[in-house]
C-alpha positions, 0 to 999 in steps of 0.5 A, spaced: 500 500 500 505 505 502 510 503 497 505 502 491 502 508 492 509 512 493 511 509 486 505 509 482 501 516 485 504 520 479 503 515 474 496 514 476 494 521 476 497 522 470 492 517 467 487 520 471 488 526 466 492 531 470 498 534 467 505 531 468 507 537 472 502 537 477 502 529 477 509 529 480 507 534 485 503 529 488 508 525 490 512 530 495 505 531 497 504 524 499 510 524 503 510 531 506 503 530 509 506 523 512 511 527 515 507 533 518 501 530 520 504 524 523 506 528 529 499 529 530 497 522 529 502 520 534 500 525 539 492 523 538 495 516 539 498 518 546 491 520 548 486 515 545 491 509 545 495 506 539 490 501 537 485 505 536 489 510 532 491 505 528 484 502 527 481 509 525 487 511 521 487 504 516 479 505 516 480 513 514 486 511 509 481 506 505 476 512 504 482 517 503 485 512 497 479 511 494 478 519 494 484 519 489 480 516 484 475 522 483 477 528 479 478 534 483 482 541 483 489 540 484 490 543 490 484 539 493 487 532 490 494 535 494 490 535 500 487 528 499 494 525 497 497 528 504 491 525 508 492 518 504 499 518 506 498 520 513 493 515 514 497 509 511 504 511 513 502 514 519 498 508 521 504 504 519 509 508 524 504 507 530 504 500 529 511 499 531 510 502 537 504 498 539 507 492 537 513 494 542 507 494 548 504 488 546 510 483 547 515 482 553 522 485 552 525 478 550 521 477 544 519 484 542 525 485 537 523 478 534 516 481 533 518 488 530 523 484 525 517 480 523 513 486 522 519 490 518 520 483 514 513 483 512 513 490 510 519 489 506 515 483 502 509 489 501 514 494 499 516 489 493 509 486 491 505 493 492 509 496 486 509 490 482 501 489 483 501 497 481 505 495 474 501 489 473 494 493 474 496 499 470 499 494 464 492 491 464 489 498 463 484 497 469 479 503 470 483 508 475 477 506 480 480 499 480 487 501 481 486 505 487 481 500 490 487 495 489 491 500 493 486 501 498 484 494 500 490 493 504 488 498 509 481 495 510 484 488 511 489 492 516 483 495 519 480 488 520 486 485 523 487 490 528 480 490 530 480 483 531 487 482 534 486 480 542 489 486 545 486 483 552 493 479 552 498 484 551 504 484 555 503 491 558 496 489 560 498 483 563 504 486 567 498 491 570 494 485 572 500 482 575 501 488 579 494 489 581 494 482 584 501 483 588 498 489 591 492 486 593 495 481 597 
């Protein structure tokens, strides 16, 4: 999702009818939006919790990516591209902090390594998928849907994850039990 969008946003929007100059400005908008807006999503995650922020981000990211398939004025599309960036890459960044809270220190680095490794697989497959779909001349809405679907999959994955068994929560229960005795 992230790498596919990062690579194919200019090409997709060029195909959508934007000129080359404006199509190339969407890529920095995607990344700059991620950089600037991630500060706010991280602050919100500190207040409401990373799990909720990840779920909200992936849910909104699905619709933000889909919104890119509609013809909009260039400035509106730059904003939408930035929002899509923050709700995809921003959620991805918060996931790493969340994973570090869910597992005991003895396996935390292994879990983070697994997370990064799976991300690398996506970084290879996303651009390839985008190239294949572009080559097959699918409609622009189908192309953006292909990049949006992983966001919804991630949303459901975080919703069904068993947070009640997280490491930090287990430590808190043991601490309450120890003080009660």
